[in-house]
N, C-alpha and C positions, 0 to 999 in steps of 0.2 A: 790716692785715686789716679793720679797722672801715670804712675808706673803700671797700674793695672790696665789702664786704657792702652798704653803703649804695648804691653804684652799681648793684649787681645788683638790689637791691630797687626802685630807681627805674626801671631798665630794664623790670622786670616790670610795674610800674604803667603805663608808657607803651605797652608792647606789648599787654597784655591787652585794653584797649578796642578796639584795631584788630583783634585776633583775633576779638573778639565781633562787631564790625561786619562783618568778612569772613564769619563764620559766618552772621550774619543775612542778608547779601546772598545767600549760597549757598542758604540755606533758602528765601528768596523765589524764587530761580530754580527750585528743586525744586518748590515749591508751584505755580508757573506751569506747569511741565512736567506735574505731576499733573492740573492743570485742563485743559490743552490736550489731553492724551491721554485725558481722561475716565475716569481710573482708578476713581473711585467708581462710575460707571455700569457699568464692566466688572465690578466686584466684585458689584454687584447682579445683573447678568446671569448671572454664574457661579453665584451662589446659586440663582437661579431655575432654571437648567439642572440643578443638582444635585437640586433638588426634583422637577423633571420626570422625571429619570432614576429617582429613588426610586419615584415613582408608577408609572412604566412597569415597573420591576422587580417591584414588588408585584403589579401587574396580571398580569404574566407568570407569577409564581409561583402565583397563585390562578386562572389562566385555566381550567384543566381540573378545577377543584374546585368543589364546591357550597359556597359561602360564605353562611352565614346572615347576617341583618341585624346581629346582635350582633357577629359576627366581623368583618364589613365595617366597622362603627363602630370596633372595636378597631384594625384596620389603618389606617383614616383618622386616628384619634387619634394613633397612633404616628408616622405620616408628619408630621402637624402638629407633634408634639413635636420631632422631629428637625429639621424646618424652622425652628422657633423657636430651637432651640439653635444651629443653624448660622448663622442670621441674626444672633443675638446675638454669636456668636464673631467674625464677620467684619464687624460693623457698621463703617461708615466712620469714625465718630467714635472708635471703639476702635482701629482699625488705622492711621489716618492718621499719627499721630505716629511710630510705629515704621517705617512705610514711608518717610516723609520722611527719617528718620535713616539708613535703609539707603541711600537715594539720595545723601544728603550724604556718607556714608562711601565710596560706590562711585565717584562721578563727580567729576572736577575741574570748576572753573568753566568752563574752555574747552570741555570735553566737553558740559557742560549747555547752553552757548550753542549749540553745533552741533546737539545733539539737539532743542532747542526750535525752532531755525530749520527743521530738517527737518519736524517735526510741524506747524509753521505753514504749510508749503508745500502746494501742491495734492496732491502725491504722499503726503505725510505725513497729510494729512486723509483721503485715500482709504484709506490703510492703517488709520487709526483707525475710519473709518465702515464699512469692509467686513470688518473682522476678526471681528465677531460672526457674520456669515453664513458666513464661511470656517471658523470654529471649529465652528459647528453642522454644516456639511457634513462636516468632518473627523471629528467625534464620531459622526455617522451612519455614516460609512465604517468606523470602528473597531468600532462596535456590530454592523454587518453582518458584518464579518470574525469577530468573536467568536461571533456566532450560528452561523456556518458551522462553527466548530470546537468548539462546545458538546458535540456527541456524543462527540468525541474526549476532551475534558476530563472528561466524565462517566465514560467508560470508564476513563480513567487513574485517576480517583478510586476507582472500584470495584475496579480491579486492585490499587491501593495498599492499600485497606482489607482486601481478601482476603489479600494477602501479609502484612500486619501481623498479621492474625488468625492465620494459619498459624504465624507466628513465636512466638506466645504472648503472654501479657500483658507489658506493659512494667512493669519494676520501679520501685521508688521512686527518687527522684532520688539520684544518686551524691553522697555526701558524702566529701570528701577526708579521709583519715586524717591526723591531726596527726603531724608528724615526731617521732620519739623522740630525746631527747638521749642522748649516750653515757653520761652519769652515771645515767640512768634505767634502763638495761639491767641485768638481774640477773646 
């Protein structure tokens, strides 16, 4: 048994470095893929788009209201605060490691090779370069569609609030009654 344990231990010592080398090579491929696909720039663009949407929503919500300068400053400060929180949460240096690990766990070496080859091709580069404009157009389409149904959603919300009010107040959270044991019964 002692020889078997020694052989197993030696096998682990010889395999472990090659696994680490394979993992390092795969990580290098993932990092190349992230660079080729400009994921960090896409993350920045998404954050900017979220900020723009927040500003647009705030402007829409206050469009028909008289907002005094103090209120406007409060709105602007709030947007700035949310923007700062969002940028901090998805900062590239913060998410690069977990994103890399997700790619390592998801794709095989062969798949990474194929994906990298595609993104280095003219078609792959076109996809990368034109995706932000396509996404912006798609988001605009969705926003337009949602604006068109906004009166219906508002009406549904009002109907729901009215029905809930008619049903009466909502009681406290239900707490399950503990089961009684047969010995506890009188």
